[in-house]
KOLPA-929182 format. One record per residue (C-alpha): z, x, y; residue number from 0; residue in one letter. Coordinates in Angstrom, 3 decimals, padded with zeros to 6 digits. Example, Ala and Ser with C-alpha at 12.3 -4.5 7.8 and 13.67 -1.06 7.14 Angstrom:
# residues 2
<rec><z>007.800</z><x>012.300</x><y>-004.500</y><resi>0</resi><resn>A</resn></rec>
<rec><z>007.140</z><x>013.670</x><y>-001.060</y><resi>1</resi><resn>S</resn></rec>
//
This chain:
# residues 253
<rec><z>019.053</z><x>-003.495</x><y>015.277</y><resi>0</resi><resn>M</resn></rec>
<rec><z>019.167</z><x>000.236</x><y>014.751</y><resi>1</resi><resn>R</resn></rec>
<rec><z>015.769</z><x>001.940</x><y>015.225</y><resi>2</resi><resn>S</resn></rec>
<rec><z>015.167</z><x>003.642</x><y>011.892</y><resi>3</resi><resn>L</resn></rec>
<rec><z>011.921</z><x>005.448</x><y>012.794</y><resi>4</resi><resn>L</resn></rec>
<rec><z>012.511</z><x>006.426</x><y>016.408</y><resi>5</resi><resn>E</resn></rec>
<rec><z>009.802</z><x>008.915</x><y>017.514</y><resi>6</resi><resn>N</resn></rec>
<rec><z>008.413</z><x>009.203</x><y>013.987</y><resi>7</resi><resn>K</resn></rec>
<rec><z>004.641</z><x>009.448</x><y>013.612</y><resi>8</resi><resn>V</resn></rec>
<rec><z>003.107</z><x>007.253</x><y>010.919</y><resi>9</resi><resn>V</resn></rec>
<rec><z>-000.346</z><x>006.994</x><y>009.399</y><resi>10</resi><resn>L</resn></rec>
<rec><z>-001.048</z><x>003.769</x><y>007.519</y><resi>11</resi><resn>I</resn></rec>
<rec><z>-004.261</z><x>003.203</x><y>005.587</y><resi>12</resi><resn>T</resn></rec>
<rec><z>-005.685</z><x>-000.242</x><y>004.898</y><resi>13</resi><resn>G</resn></rec>
<rec><z>-003.846</z><x>-001.362</x><y>008.012</y><resi>14</resi><resn>A</resn></rec>
<rec><z>-006.328</z><x>-003.550</x><y>009.861</y><resi>15</resi><resn>G</resn></rec>
<rec><z>-004.628</z><x>-006.646</x><y>008.467</y><resi>16</resi><resn>R</resn></rec>
<rec><z>-002.579</z><x>-007.780</x><y>005.476</y><resi>17</resi><resn>G</resn></rec>
<rec><z>000.293</z><x>-005.706</x><y>004.109</y><resi>18</resi><resn>L</resn></rec>
<rec><z>-000.700</z><x>-002.532</x><y>005.945</y><resi>19</resi><resn>G</resn></rec>
<rec><z>-000.719</z><x>-004.311</x><y>009.279</y><resi>20</resi><resn>H</resn></rec>
<rec><z>002.634</z><x>-005.993</x><y>008.550</y><resi>21</resi><resn>A</resn></rec>
<rec><z>004.126</z><x>-002.575</x><y>007.769</y><resi>22</resi><resn>I</resn></rec>
<rec><z>002.763</z><x>-001.146</x><y>011.010</y><resi>23</resi><resn>G</resn></rec>
<rec><z>004.136</z><x>-004.006</x><y>013.088</y><resi>24</resi><resn>M</resn></rec>
<rec><z>007.627</z><x>-003.621</x><y>011.626</y><resi>25</resi><resn>L</resn></rec>
<rec><z>007.545</z><x>000.165</x><y>011.954</y><resi>26</resi><resn>F</resn></rec>
<rec><z>006.649</z><x>-000.176</x><y>015.643</y><resi>27</resi><resn>A</resn></rec>
<rec><z>009.744</z><x>-002.307</x><y>016.265</y><resi>28</resi><resn>T</resn></rec>
<rec><z>011.775</z><x>000.556</x><y>014.807</y><resi>29</resi><resn>H</resn></rec>
<rec><z>010.366</z><x>003.141</x><y>017.198</y><resi>30</resi><resn>G</resn></rec>
<rec><z>007.409</z><x>004.508</x><y>015.246</y><resi>31</resi><resn>A</resn></rec>
<rec><z>004.123</z><x>005.552</x><y>016.784</y><resi>32</resi><resn>Q</resn></rec>
<rec><z>000.913</z><x>006.560</x><y>015.104</y><resi>33</resi><resn>G</resn></rec>
<rec><z>-002.295</z><x>005.312</x><y>013.498</y><resi>34</resi><resn>V</resn></rec>
<rec><z>-003.404</z><x>002.118</x><y>011.793</y><resi>35</resi><resn>L</resn></rec>
<rec><z>-006.450</z><x>003.171</x><y>009.776</y><resi>36</resi><resn>A</resn></rec>
<rec><z>-009.021</z><x>001.038</x><y>008.006</y><resi>37</resi><resn>D</resn></rec>
<rec><z>-012.675</z><x>001.037</x><y>007.011</y><resi>38</resi><resn>L</resn></rec>
<rec><z>-015.192</z><x>001.250</x><y>009.873</y><resi>39</resi><resn>P</resn></rec>
<rec><z>-016.135</z><x>-002.239</x><y>010.991</y><resi>40</resi><resn>G</resn></rec>
<rec><z>-013.370</z><x>-003.960</x><y>009.052</y><resi>41</resi><resn>S</resn></rec>
<rec><z>-011.487</z><x>-006.907</x><y>010.627</y><resi>42</resi><resn>P</resn></rec>
<rec><z>-008.416</z><x>-005.820</x><y>012.559</y><resi>43</resi><resn>R</resn></rec>
<rec><z>-005.478</z><x>-007.761</x><y>013.910</y><resi>44</resi><resn>E</resn></rec>
<rec><z>-003.910</z><x>-006.853</x><y>017.254</y><resi>45</resi><resn>A</resn></rec>
<rec><z>-001.424</z><x>-003.983</x><y>017.215</y><resi>46</resi><resn>A</resn></rec>
<rec><z>001.339</z><x>-002.796</x><y>019.556</y><resi>47</resi><resn>P</resn></rec>
<rec><z>000.626</z><x>-000.114</x><y>022.133</y><resi>48</resi><resn>A</resn></rec>
<rec><z>002.427</z><x>002.568</x><y>020.117</y><resi>49</resi><resn>S</resn></rec>
<rec><z>-000.114</z><x>002.310</x><y>017.288</y><resi>50</resi><resn>L</resn></rec>
<rec><z>-003.788</z><x>003.177</x><y>017.675</y><resi>51</resi><resn>I</resn></rec>
<rec><z>-006.650</z><x>002.039</x><y>015.464</y><resi>52</resi><resn>A</resn></rec>
<rec><z>-008.754</z><x>004.573</x><y>013.585</y><resi>53</resi><resn>A</resn></rec>
<rec><z>-011.443</z><x>004.584</x><y>010.944</y><resi>54</resi><resn>D</resn></rec>
<rec><z>-010.711</z><x>005.922</x><y>007.465</y><resi>55</resi><resn>C</resn></rec>
<rec><z>-012.595</z><x>005.583</x><y>004.197</y><resi>56</resi><resn>D</resn></rec>
<rec><z>-010.152</z><x>006.935</x><y>001.613</y><resi>57</resi><resn>V</resn></rec>
<rec><z>-012.980</z><x>007.569</x><y>-000.852</y><resi>58</resi><resn>T</resn></rec>
<rec><z>-014.567</z><x>010.152</x><y>001.458</y><resi>59</resi><resn>Q</resn></rec>
<rec><z>-012.924</z><x>013.534</x><y>001.952</y><resi>60</resi><resn>A</resn></rec>
<rec><z>-014.470</z><x>014.061</x><y>005.387</y><resi>61</resi><resn>A</resn></rec>
<rec><z>-013.233</z><x>010.669</x><y>006.598</y><resi>62</resi><resn>S</resn></rec>
<rec><z>-009.710</z><x>011.332</x><y>005.324</y><resi>63</resi><resn>V</resn></rec>
<rec><z>-009.696</z><x>014.766</x><y>006.947</y><resi>64</resi><resn>S</resn></rec>
<rec><z>-010.889</z><x>013.352</x><y>010.276</y><resi>65</resi><resn>A</resn></rec>
<rec><z>-008.247</z><x>010.616</x><y>010.253</y><resi>66</resi><resn>C</resn></rec>
<rec><z>-005.423</z><x>013.058</x><y>009.593</y><resi>67</resi><resn>I</resn></rec>
<rec><z>-006.807</z><x>015.437</x><y>012.234</y><resi>68</resi><resn>A</resn></rec>
<rec><z>-006.914</z><x>012.588</x><y>014.766</y><resi>69</resi><resn>L</resn></rec>
<rec><z>-003.278</z><x>011.741</x><y>014.023</y><resi>70</resi><resn>T</resn></rec>
<rec><z>-002.187</z><x>015.337</x><y>014.510</y><resi>71</resi><resn>L</resn></rec>
<rec><z>-004.295</z><x>015.798</x><y>017.639</y><resi>72</resi><resn>E</resn></rec>
<rec><z>-003.022</z><x>012.619</x><y>019.260</y><resi>73</resi><resn>R</resn></rec>
<rec><z>000.633</z><x>012.742</x><y>018.194</y><resi>74</resi><resn>F</resn></rec>
<rec><z>001.277</z><x>016.382</x><y>017.246</y><resi>75</resi><resn>G</resn></rec>
<rec><z>002.795</z><x>015.738</x><y>013.825</y><resi>76</resi><resn>R</resn></rec>
<rec><z>002.860</z><x>013.423</x><y>010.808</y><resi>77</resi><resn>L</resn></rec>
<rec><z>006.179</z><x>012.148</x><y>009.498</y><resi>78</resi><resn>D</resn></rec>
<rec><z>005.262</z><x>009.175</x><y>007.314</y><resi>79</resi><resn>V</resn></rec>
<rec><z>002.129</z><x>008.448</x><y>005.296</y><resi>80</resi><resn>L</resn></rec>
<rec><z>001.697</z><x>004.892</x><y>004.007</y><resi>81</resi><resn>I</resn></rec>
<rec><z>-001.108</z><x>005.040</x><y>001.423</y><resi>82</resi><resn>A</resn></rec>
<rec><z>-001.833</z><x>001.333</x><y>001.384</y><resi>83</resi><resn>N</resn></rec>
<rec><z>-005.631</z><x>001.031</x><y>001.132</y><resi>84</resi><resn>A</resn></rec>
<rec><z>-006.636</z><x>-000.790</x><y>-002.036</y><resi>85</resi><resn>G</resn></rec>
<rec><z>-009.060</z><x>-003.153</x><y>-003.734</y><resi>86</resi><resn>L</resn></rec>
<rec><z>-008.348</z><x>-006.114</x><y>-006.013</y><resi>87</resi><resn>V</resn></rec>
<rec><z>-011.332</z><x>-006.692</x><y>-008.310</y><resi>88</resi><resn>P</resn></rec>
<rec><z>-012.199</z><x>-009.967</x><y>-009.953</y><resi>89</resi><resn>G</resn></rec>
<rec><z>-010.709</z><x>-010.669</x><y>-013.354</y><resi>90</resi><resn>W</resn></rec>
<rec><z>-012.824</z><x>-009.603</x><y>-016.353</y><resi>91</resi><resn>R</resn></rec>
<rec><z>-012.255</z><x>-009.690</x><y>-020.088</y><resi>92</resi><resn>A</resn></rec>
<rec><z>-012.344</z><x>-006.332</x><y>-021.852</y><resi>93</resi><resn>T</resn></rec>
<rec><z>-015.806</z><x>-006.939</x><y>-023.261</y><resi>94</resi><resn>Q</resn></rec>
<rec><z>-017.110</z><x>-007.833</x><y>-019.792</y><resi>95</resi><resn>A</resn></rec>
<rec><z>-015.957</z><x>-004.701</x><y>-017.937</y><resi>96</resi><resn>L</resn></rec>
<rec><z>-018.347</z><x>-003.515</x><y>-015.227</y><resi>97</resi><resn>D</resn></rec>
<rec><z>-018.082</z><x>000.257</x><y>-014.993</y><resi>98</resi><resn>F</resn></rec>
<rec><z>-019.794</z><x>000.531</x><y>-011.612</y><resi>99</resi><resn>D</resn></rec>
<rec><z>-017.028</z><x>-001.743</x><y>-010.356</y><resi>100</resi><resn>E</resn></rec>
<rec><z>-014.523</z><x>000.384</x><y>-012.288</y><resi>101</resi><resn>W</resn></rec>
<rec><z>-015.615</z><x>003.516</x><y>-010.433</y><resi>102</resi><resn>D</resn></rec>
<rec><z>-015.483</z><x>001.786</x><y>-007.024</y><resi>103</resi><resn>R</resn></rec>
<rec><z>-011.975</z><x>000.426</x><y>-007.534</y><resi>104</resi><resn>V</resn></rec>
<rec><z>-010.593</z><x>003.637</x><y>-009.011</y><resi>105</resi><resn>M</resn></rec>
<rec><z>-012.093</z><x>005.581</x><y>-006.097</y><resi>106</resi><resn>A</resn></rec>
<rec><z>-009.943</z><x>003.572</x><y>-003.677</y><resi>107</resi><resn>V</resn></rec>
<rec><z>-006.817</z><x>002.637</x><y>-005.621</y><resi>108</resi><resn>N</resn></rec>
<rec><z>-006.192</z><x>005.911</x><y>-007.457</y><resi>109</resi><resn>A</resn></rec>
<rec><z>-008.408</z><x>008.707</x><y>-006.131</y><resi>110</resi><resn>R</resn></rec>
<rec><z>-007.909</z><x>007.481</x><y>-002.557</y><resi>111</resi><resn>G</resn></rec>
<rec><z>-004.115</z><x>007.698</x><y>-002.832</y><resi>112</resi><resn>V</resn></rec>
<rec><z>-004.343</z><x>011.179</x><y>-004.348</y><resi>113</resi><resn>A</resn></rec>
<rec><z>-006.782</z><x>012.329</x><y>-001.663</y><resi>114</resi><resn>M</resn></rec>
<rec><z>-004.565</z><x>011.092</x><y>001.168</y><resi>115</resi><resn>M</resn></rec>
<rec><z>-001.600</z><x>012.885</x><y>-000.383</y><resi>116</resi><resn>L</resn></rec>
<rec><z>-003.521</z><x>016.097</x><y>-000.921</y><resi>117</resi><resn>A</resn></rec>
<rec><z>-004.878</z><x>016.293</x><y>002.606</y><resi>118</resi><resn>Q</resn></rec>
<rec><z>-001.682</z><x>015.127</x><y>004.324</y><resi>119</resi><resn>A</resn></rec>
<rec><z>000.593</z><x>017.452</x><y>002.322</y><resi>120</resi><resn>A</resn></rec>
<rec><z>000.485</z><x>020.420</x><y>004.747</y><resi>121</resi><resn>P</resn></rec>
<rec><z>001.502</z><x>018.260</x><y>007.719</y><resi>122</resi><resn>A</resn></rec>
<rec><z>004.168</z><x>016.475</x><y>005.684</y><resi>123</resi><resn>L</resn></rec>
<rec><z>005.595</z><x>019.795</x><y>004.509</y><resi>124</resi><resn>R</resn></rec>
<rec><z>005.853</z><x>020.928</x><y>008.114</y><resi>125</resi><resn>E</resn></rec>
<rec><z>007.696</z><x>017.774</x><y>009.191</y><resi>126</resi><resn>S</resn></rec>
<rec><z>009.645</z><x>017.344</x><y>005.932</y><resi>127</resi><resn>R</resn></rec>
<rec><z>008.211</z><x>013.871</x><y>005.989</y><resi>128</resi><resn>G</resn></rec>
<rec><z>007.654</z><x>011.239</x><y>003.336</y><resi>129</resi><resn>N</resn></rec>
<rec><z>005.052</z><x>009.060</x><y>001.637</y><resi>130</resi><resn>V</resn></rec>
<rec><z>005.067</z><x>005.433</x><y>000.558</y><resi>131</resi><resn>V</resn></rec>
<rec><z>002.126</z><x>004.496</x><y>-001.671</y><resi>132</resi><resn>A</resn></rec>
<rec><z>001.143</z><x>000.957</x><y>-002.548</y><resi>133</resi><resn>M</resn></rec>
<rec><z>001.478</z><x>000.179</x><y>-006.227</y><resi>134</resi><resn>G</resn></rec>
<rec><z>001.892</z><x>-003.248</x><y>-007.793</y><resi>135</resi><resn>S</resn></rec>
<rec><z>003.843</z><x>-005.061</x><y>-010.447</y><resi>136</resi><resn>I</resn></rec>
<rec><z>000.722</z><x>-004.147</x><y>-012.425</y><resi>137</resi><resn>N</resn></rec>
<rec><z>001.974</z><x>-000.573</x><y>-012.253</y><resi>138</resi><resn>S</resn></rec>
<rec><z>004.589</z><x>-001.667</x><y>-014.804</y><resi>139</resi><resn>F</resn></rec>
<rec><z>003.004</z><x>-004.543</x><y>-016.681</y><resi>140</resi><resn>T</resn></rec>
<rec><z>-000.353</z><x>-006.139</x><y>-017.451</y><resi>141</resi><resn>A</resn></rec>
<rec><z>-002.012</z><x>-009.532</x><y>-017.434</y><resi>142</resi><resn>H</resn></rec>
<rec><z>-005.051</z><x>-010.865</x><y>-019.264</y><resi>143</resi><resn>P</resn></rec>
<rec><z>-008.443</z><x>-009.895</x><y>-017.797</y><resi>144</resi><resn>Q</resn></rec>
<rec><z>-006.915</z><x>-007.372</x><y>-015.397</y><resi>145</resi><resn>Q</resn></rec>
<rec><z>-007.539</z><x>-004.070</x><y>-017.157</y><resi>146</resi><resn>M</resn></rec>
<rec><z>-009.202</z><x>-002.366</x><y>-014.183</y><resi>147</resi><resn>L</resn></rec>
<rec><z>-006.594</z><x>-003.341</x><y>-011.597</y><resi>148</resi><resn>Y</resn></rec>
<rec><z>-003.770</z><x>-002.557</x><y>-014.022</y><resi>149</resi><resn>T</resn></rec>
<rec><z>-005.185</z><x>000.869</x><y>-014.859</y><resi>150</resi><resn>A</resn></rec>
<rec><z>-005.614</z><x>001.720</x><y>-011.184</y><resi>151</resi><resn>S</resn></rec>
<rec><z>-002.055</z><x>000.723</x><y>-010.319</y><resi>152</resi><resn>K</resn></rec>
<rec><z>-000.587</z><x>002.489</x><y>-013.359</y><resi>153</resi><resn>H</resn></rec>
<rec><z>-002.360</z><x>005.557</x><y>-011.974</y><resi>154</resi><resn>A</resn></rec>
<rec><z>-000.546</z><x>005.172</x><y>-008.644</y><resi>155</resi><resn>V</resn></rec>
<rec><z>002.798</z><x>005.362</x><y>-010.442</y><resi>156</resi><resn>L</resn></rec>
<rec><z>001.769</z><x>008.616</x><y>-012.125</y><resi>157</resi><resn>G</resn></rec>
<rec><z>000.471</z><x>010.074</x><y>-008.864</y><resi>158</resi><resn>I</resn></rec>
<rec><z>003.740</z><x>009.267</x><y>-007.094</y><resi>159</resi><resn>V</resn></rec>
<rec><z>005.923</z><x>010.757</x><y>-009.822</y><resi>160</resi><resn>R</resn></rec>
<rec><z>003.878</z><x>013.958</x><y>-009.989</y><resi>161</resi><resn>A</resn></rec>
<rec><z>003.627</z><x>014.371</x><y>-006.207</y><resi>162</resi><resn>A</resn></rec>
<rec><z>007.378</z><x>013.845</x><y>-005.853</y><resi>163</resi><resn>A</resn></rec>
<rec><z>007.879</z><x>016.818</x><y>-008.179</y><resi>164</resi><resn>R</resn></rec>
<rec><z>005.311</z><x>018.960</x><y>-006.370</y><resi>165</resi><resn>D</resn></rec>
<rec><z>006.400</z><x>018.219</x><y>-002.803</y><resi>166</resi><resn>L</resn></rec>
<rec><z>010.125</z><x>017.759</x><y>-003.334</y><resi>167</resi><resn>G</resn></rec>
<rec><z>010.986</z><x>021.461</x><y>-002.975</y><resi>168</resi><resn>P</resn></rec>
<rec><z>009.500</z><x>021.305</x><y>000.549</y><resi>169</resi><resn>A</resn></rec>
<rec><z>011.735</z><x>018.358</x><y>001.424</y><resi>170</resi><resn>G</resn></rec>
<rec><z>008.951</z><x>015.768</x><y>001.185</y><resi>171</resi><resn>V</resn></rec>
<rec><z>009.834</z><x>012.469</x><y>-000.487</y><resi>172</resi><resn>R</resn></rec>
<rec><z>007.142</z><x>010.436</x><y>-002.289</y><resi>173</resi><resn>V</resn></rec>
<rec><z>007.797</z><x>006.825</x><y>-003.307</y><resi>174</resi><resn>N</resn></rec>
<rec><z>005.890</z><x>003.590</x><y>-003.799</y><resi>175</resi><resn>A</resn></rec>
<rec><z>006.182</z><x>-000.169</x><y>-003.537</y><resi>176</resi><resn>L</resn></rec>
<rec><z>005.317</z><x>-002.651</x><y>-006.279</y><resi>177</resi><resn>A</resn></rec>
<rec><z>004.619</z><x>-006.029</x><y>-004.662</y><resi>178</resi><resn>P</resn></rec>
<rec><z>004.335</z><x>-009.111</x><y>-006.804</y><resi>179</resi><resn>G</resn></rec>
<rec><z>002.050</z><x>-011.954</x><y>-005.723</y><resi>180</resi><resn>P</resn></rec>
<rec><z>002.162</z><x>-012.105</x><y>-001.915</y><resi>181</resi><resn>I</resn></rec>
<rec><z>000.598</z><x>-014.954</x><y>000.041</y><resi>182</resi><resn>A</resn></rec>
<rec><z>-001.742</z><x>-012.713</x><y>002.024</y><resi>183</resi><resn>T</resn></rec>
<rec><z>-005.130</z><x>-013.889</x><y>003.254</y><resi>184</resi><resn>A</resn></rec>
<rec><z>-006.738</z><x>-011.977</x><y>000.374</y><resi>185</resi><resn>A</resn></rec>
<rec><z>-004.661</z><x>-013.765</x><y>-002.293</y><resi>186</resi><resn>L</resn></rec>
<rec><z>-005.196</z><x>-017.166</x><y>-000.712</y><resi>187</resi><resn>L</resn></rec>
<rec><z>-008.940</z><x>-016.569</x><y>-000.603</y><resi>188</resi><resn>E</resn></rec>
<rec><z>-009.002</z><x>-015.662</x><y>-004.312</y><resi>189</resi><resn>R</resn></rec>
<rec><z>-007.045</z><x>-018.840</x><y>-005.121</y><resi>190</resi><resn>I</resn></rec>
<rec><z>-009.461</z><x>-020.956</x><y>-003.068</y><resi>191</resi><resn>R</resn></rec>
<rec><z>-012.428</z><x>-019.287</x><y>-004.792</y><resi>192</resi><resn>H</resn></rec>
<rec><z>-011.001</z><x>-020.009</x><y>-008.247</y><resi>193</resi><resn>R</resn></rec>
<rec><z>-010.227</z><x>-023.611</x><y>-007.304</y><resi>194</resi><resn>A</resn></rec>
<rec><z>-013.804</z><x>-024.093</x><y>-006.120</y><resi>195</resi><resn>A</resn></rec>
<rec><z>-015.023</z><x>-022.734</x><y>-009.452</y><resi>196</resi><resn>A</resn></rec>
<rec><z>-012.985</z><x>-025.299</x><y>-011.373</y><resi>197</resi><resn>G</resn></rec>
<rec><z>-009.631</z><x>-023.534</x><y>-011.526</y><resi>198</resi><resn>G</resn></rec>
<rec><z>-006.224</z><x>-024.776</x><y>-010.439</y><resi>199</resi><resn>Q</resn></rec>
<rec><z>-005.965</z><x>-026.483</x><y>-007.050</y><resi>200</resi><resn>P</resn></rec>
<rec><z>-004.659</z><x>-024.256</x><y>-004.247</y><resi>201</resi><resn>H</resn></rec>
<rec><z>-001.132</z><x>-025.703</x><y>-004.003</y><resi>202</resi><resn>D</resn></rec>
<rec><z>-000.659</z><x>-025.881</x><y>-007.775</y><resi>203</resi><resn>A</resn></rec>
<rec><z>-001.695</z><x>-022.244</x><y>-008.185</y><resi>204</resi><resn>A</resn></rec>
<rec><z>000.782</z><x>-021.076</x><y>-005.545</y><resi>205</resi><resn>L</resn></rec>
<rec><z>003.557</z><x>-023.149</x><y>-007.110</y><resi>206</resi><resn>E</resn></rec>
<rec><z>002.862</z><x>-021.685</x><y>-010.541</y><resi>207</resi><resn>Q</resn></rec>
<rec><z>003.085</z><x>-018.163</x><y>-009.118</y><resi>208</resi><resn>L</resn></rec>
<rec><z>006.349</z><x>-019.006</x><y>-007.364</y><resi>209</resi><resn>A</resn></rec>
<rec><z>007.916</z><x>-020.550</x><y>-010.469</y><resi>210</resi><resn>Q</resn></rec>
<rec><z>007.276</z><x>-017.330</x><y>-012.393</y><resi>211</resi><resn>G</resn></rec>
<rec><z>009.769</z><x>-015.495</x><y>-010.151</y><resi>212</resi><resn>N</resn></rec>
<rec><z>013.552</z><x>-015.374</x><y>-010.381</y><resi>213</resi><resn>A</resn></rec>
<rec><z>013.856</z><x>-016.588</x><y>-006.763</y><resi>214</resi><resn>L</resn></rec>
<rec><z>011.356</z><x>-019.401</x><y>-007.418</y><resi>215</resi><resn>K</resn></rec>
<rec><z>009.264</z><x>-018.416</x><y>-004.426</y><resi>216</resi><resn>R</resn></rec>
<rec><z>006.732</z><x>-015.774</x><y>-003.459</y><resi>217</resi><resn>L</resn></rec>
<rec><z>007.833</z><x>-012.617</x><y>-001.701</y><resi>218</resi><resn>A</resn></rec>
<rec><z>006.338</z><x>-012.278</x><y>001.784</y><resi>219</resi><resn>T</resn></rec>
<rec><z>004.353</z><x>-009.609</x><y>003.575</y><resi>220</resi><resn>A</resn></rec>
<rec><z>007.343</z><x>-009.118</x><y>005.874</y><resi>221</resi><resn>E</resn></rec>
<rec><z>009.570</z><x>-008.423</x><y>002.862</y><resi>222</resi><resn>E</resn></rec>
<rec><z>007.107</z><x>-005.833</x><y>001.569</y><resi>223</resi><resn>V</resn></rec>
<rec><z>007.170</z><x>-004.236</x><y>005.018</y><resi>224</resi><resn>A</resn></rec>
<rec><z>010.970</z><x>-004.126</x><y>004.893</y><resi>225</resi><resn>Q</resn></rec>
<rec><z>010.759</z><x>-002.306</x><y>001.569</y><resi>226</resi><resn>G</resn></rec>
<rec><z>008.398</z><x>000.224</x><y>003.132</y><resi>227</resi><resn>A</resn></rec>
<rec><z>010.756</z><x>000.654</x><y>006.085</y><resi>228</resi><resn>L</resn></rec>
<rec><z>013.672</z><x>001.360</x><y>003.756</y><resi>229</resi><resn>F</resn></rec>
<rec><z>011.769</z><x>003.963</x><y>001.726</y><resi>230</resi><resn>L</resn></rec>
<rec><z>010.342</z><x>005.645</x><y>004.839</y><resi>231</resi><resn>A</resn></rec>
<rec><z>013.661</z><x>005.768</x><y>006.687</y><resi>232</resi><resn>S</resn></rec>
<rec><z>016.739</z><x>007.997</x><y>006.438</y><resi>233</resi><resn>P</resn></rec>
<rec><z>018.419</z><x>005.186</x><y>004.487</y><resi>234</resi><resn>L</resn></rec>
<rec><z>016.430</z><x>006.402</x><y>001.450</y><resi>235</resi><resn>A</resn></rec>
<rec><z>016.979</z><x>010.118</x><y>002.058</y><resi>236</resi><resn>S</resn></rec>
<rec><z>018.107</z><x>010.690</x><y>-001.545</y><resi>237</resi><resn>G</resn></rec>
<rec><z>015.303</z><x>008.679</x><y>-003.165</y><resi>238</resi><resn>I</resn></rec>
<rec><z>012.010</z><x>010.121</x><y>-004.382</y><resi>239</resi><resn>T</resn></rec>
<rec><z>009.610</z><x>009.505</x><y>-007.247</y><resi>240</resi><resn>G</resn></rec>
<rec><z>010.417</z><x>005.787</x><y>-007.557</y><resi>241</resi><resn>V</resn></rec>
<rec><z>008.391</z><x>002.595</x><y>-007.318</y><resi>242</resi><resn>M</resn></rec>
<rec><z>010.393</z><x>-000.247</x><y>-005.785</y><resi>243</resi><resn>L</resn></rec>
<rec><z>009.440</z><x>-003.808</x><y>-006.827</y><resi>244</resi><resn>P</resn></rec>
<rec><z>009.232</z><x>-006.374</x><y>-004.022</y><resi>245</resi><resn>V</resn></rec>
<rec><z>008.393</z><x>-009.356</x><y>-006.185</y><resi>246</resi><resn>D</resn></rec>
<rec><z>011.056</z><x>-012.061</x><y>-005.734</y><resi>247</resi><resn>A</resn></rec>
<rec><z>012.201</z><x>-011.207</x><y>-009.236</y><resi>248</resi><resn>G</resn></rec>
<rec><z>008.882</z><x>-011.443</x><y>-011.092</y><resi>249</resi><resn>F</resn></rec>
<rec><z>009.821</z><x>-008.456</x><y>-013.251</y><resi>250</resi><resn>C</resn></rec>
<rec><z>013.303</z><x>-009.887</x><y>-013.850</y><resi>251</resi><resn>A</resn></rec>
<rec><z>012.170</z><x>-013.001</x><y>-015.706</y><resi>252</resi><resn>V</resn></rec>
//
């Protein structure tokens, strides 16, 4: 298979495990090198030799600055930023909103994406690189008791569209992914928690999610990673300011 990111330097946030780690693993097979960043002390899966682990708290400007500086010091450039770090809060009805929780989630899901973009912009301008942010199908739609998550992911869509306009004249592309339900460890844990609290059994909940999609199955972490690879590669050289659904057709039904 053609190496789409040969010698490209990537920085991926929220990459200790889950979608960020899957993206890093696929990027490495296509020749990329760079940094898998996550919160200090967070669980991390093994990574290939071309990718190093680093700490990054996207809510803290000093931490973001240090992570970008480490990338540039170690690899000399930054070609691709994957702004993947995010939180999924518990579901709450409108009247039960917790605004301390609101501030915490917005600090990661919206402000954190904007901060990564702002601080990485000079290096990306120099390399004429690109960004892939992590949105959600909740960037386009909404579900009951998900106001906070929906608002944060709607914000990502606005950030991407505005940054694409700002950075486009310098040759920097800015796009995003909109995964549907993906059977990550985080989703499976939420399903188990709800089942234990009297909700649907684990298998029934997964089947219901799958049946809501046009393909009648869940998209996978590997398929999300493939979407990121496409947007980050020369194959998408004429694409900027878009959010690409990877949802097995959730938005099509």
